[in-house]
C-alpha positions in Angstrom: -64.6 91.3 -78.2 -63.5 93.9 -80.6 -60.7 93.7 -83.2 -58.9 96.7 -81.8 -60.8 99.3 -83.8 -62.5 100.5 -80.6 -59.2 102.1 -79.5 -58.7 104.0 -82.8 -59.2 107.7 -83.0 -61.0 109.7 -80.3 -63.0 106.8 -78.8 -64.4 108.9 -76.0 -65.9 111.4 -78.4 -67.3 108.5 -80.5 -68.8 106.9 -77.4 -70.5 110.1 -76.3 -71.8 110.7 -79.8 -73.4 107.3 -79.8 -74.9 107.9 -76.4 -76.4 111.2 -77.6 -77.7 109.6 -80.7 -79.8 107.3 -78.4 -81.2 110.3 -76.6 -79.1 110.4 -73.4 -77.0 113.2 -72.0 -74.5 110.9 -70.2 -73.3 107.4 -70.4 -74.5 106.9 -66.8 -78.0 107.7 -67.9 -77.8 105.3 -70.8 -76.4 102.5 -68.5 -78.9 103.1 -65.8 -81.7 102.7 -68.3 -80.3 99.2 -68.7 -79.4 98.2 -65.1 -78.9 94.5 -65.8 -77.0 94.7 -69.0 -73.4 93.7 -68.9 -70.6 96.1 -69.8 -70.1 94.1 -73.0 -73.8 94.4 -73.8 -73.8 98.1 -73.3 -70.7 98.5 -75.5 -72.3 96.3 -78.2 -75.5 98.4 -78.1 -73.4 101.5 -78.6 -71.4 100.1 -81.4 -70.5 96.5 -82.0 -66.7 96.3 -82.8 -66.6 100.1 -82.2 -66.8 100.4 -78.4 -65.3 98.0 -75.8 -66.8 97.1 -72.4 -63.7 98.4 -70.6 -64.2 101.7 -72.4 -67.8 101.9 -71.1 -66.6 101.1 -67.6 -63.8 103.7 -67.7 -66.2 106.5 -68.7 -68.8 105.3 -66.2 -66.2 105.6 -63.4 -65.2 109.1 -64.6 -68.8 110.2 -64.7 -69.6 108.7 -61.3 -66.5 110.4 -59.7 -67.6 113.8 -61.1 -71.2 113.3 -59.9 -70.1 111.8 -56.5 -72.0 108.6 -57.3 -69.1 106.1 -57.3 -70.7 103.9 -54.6 -73.9 103.8 -56.6 -71.9 102.7 -59.7 -70.2 100.0 -57.7 -73.6 98.7 -56.5 -74.8 98.8 -60.1 -71.9 96.8 -61.3 -72.8 94.1 -58.8 -76.2 93.9 -60.4 -74.7 93.6 -63.8 -72.3 90.8 -62.7 -75.1 88.9 -60.9 -77.4 89.0 -64.0 -74.6 87.9 -66.2 -73.3 85.0 -64.1 -76.4 84.0 -62.2 -79.4 84.7 -64.4 -81.7 82.8 -62.1 -80.6 84.9 -59.1 -78.8 84.0 -55.9 -78.6 80.2 -55.5 -80.8 78.5 -52.9 -78.0 76.3 -51.7 -74.3 77.1 -51.8 -73.0 73.7 -52.9 -69.7 73.4 -54.7 -71.1 74.4 -58.1 -73.1 77.3 -56.7 -70.1 78.6 -54.6 -68.0 78.6 -57.8 -70.6 80.6 -59.6 -71.0 83.0 -56.7 -67.2 83.3 -56.5 -67.1 84.3 -60.2 -69.8 87.0 -59.6 -67.9 88.4 -56.6 -64.5 88.2 -58.3 -65.8 90.0 -61.4 -67.4 92.6 -59.1 -64.2 93.1 -57.2 -62.2 93.3 -60.5 -64.5 96.1 -61.8 -64.3 98.1 -58.5 -62.2 101.2 -58.3 -59.4 101.1 -55.7 -61.2 103.5 -53.4 -64.1 101.0 -52.9 -62.3 97.6 -53.0 -62.2 97.2 -49.2 -66.0 98.0 -49.0 -66.7 95.4 -51.7 -64.5 92.9 -50.0 -66.5 93.3 -46.8 -69.8 93.2 -48.7 -68.8 90.0 -50.4 -67.9 88.4 -47.1 -71.3 89.5 -45.7 -73.1 87.9 -48.7 -71.3 84.7 -48.2 -71.7 84.6 -44.4 -75.4 85.6 -44.6 -76.7 84.7 -48.1 -79.7 86.5 -49.4 -82.9 84.7 -50.1 -82.8 82.2 -53.0 -83.5 83.9 -56.3 -82.5 87.3 -55.1 -82.0 89.5 -58.1 -81.6 93.2 -57.4 -83.1 95.3 -60.2 -80.6 98.1 -59.8 -78.2 99.9 -57.5 -80.9 101.1 -55.2 -81.8 97.6 -54.0 -82.3 97.7 -50.2 -79.8 94.9 -49.4 -77.1 96.5 -51.7 -77.7 99.9 -50.0 -77.2 98.2 -46.6 -74.0 96.5 -47.7 -72.6 99.6 -49.6 -74.2 102.7 -48.2 -73.6 106.0 -50.0 -70.8 107.8 -48.4 -69.6 110.1 -51.1 -67.6 113.1 -50.2 
């Protein structure tokens, strides 16, 4: 969490300056080099107490919309949520505790999904629960075969 300083001044310019300082032309390139890092971890790497995770996500969405890669961003956000909440991958048995953890992953994923993709994510979540992936499944990024099957690119 930040103490509010992250919203002071031109935070977008500050964020892009920090991205360029690290050798990246875009926030998307910076984030894709860290496909399993949470939004908070990305923000902290760019500037602890200076950039917030929600700011990172806002800019990522804008960049993805411009480059027509919003579905890819949505898949990538699933990877981030899975690594944050289920560091050992998909559970082998969906008992009560595991279902709760999976529900947190899916809920966070849905929460960080732009309106245009919420229905797709809802269907993908239902599919994951109805036909769980192999135990320990840990996609390494947005190009994971199962994720691409659940959320194929359909950008206009």
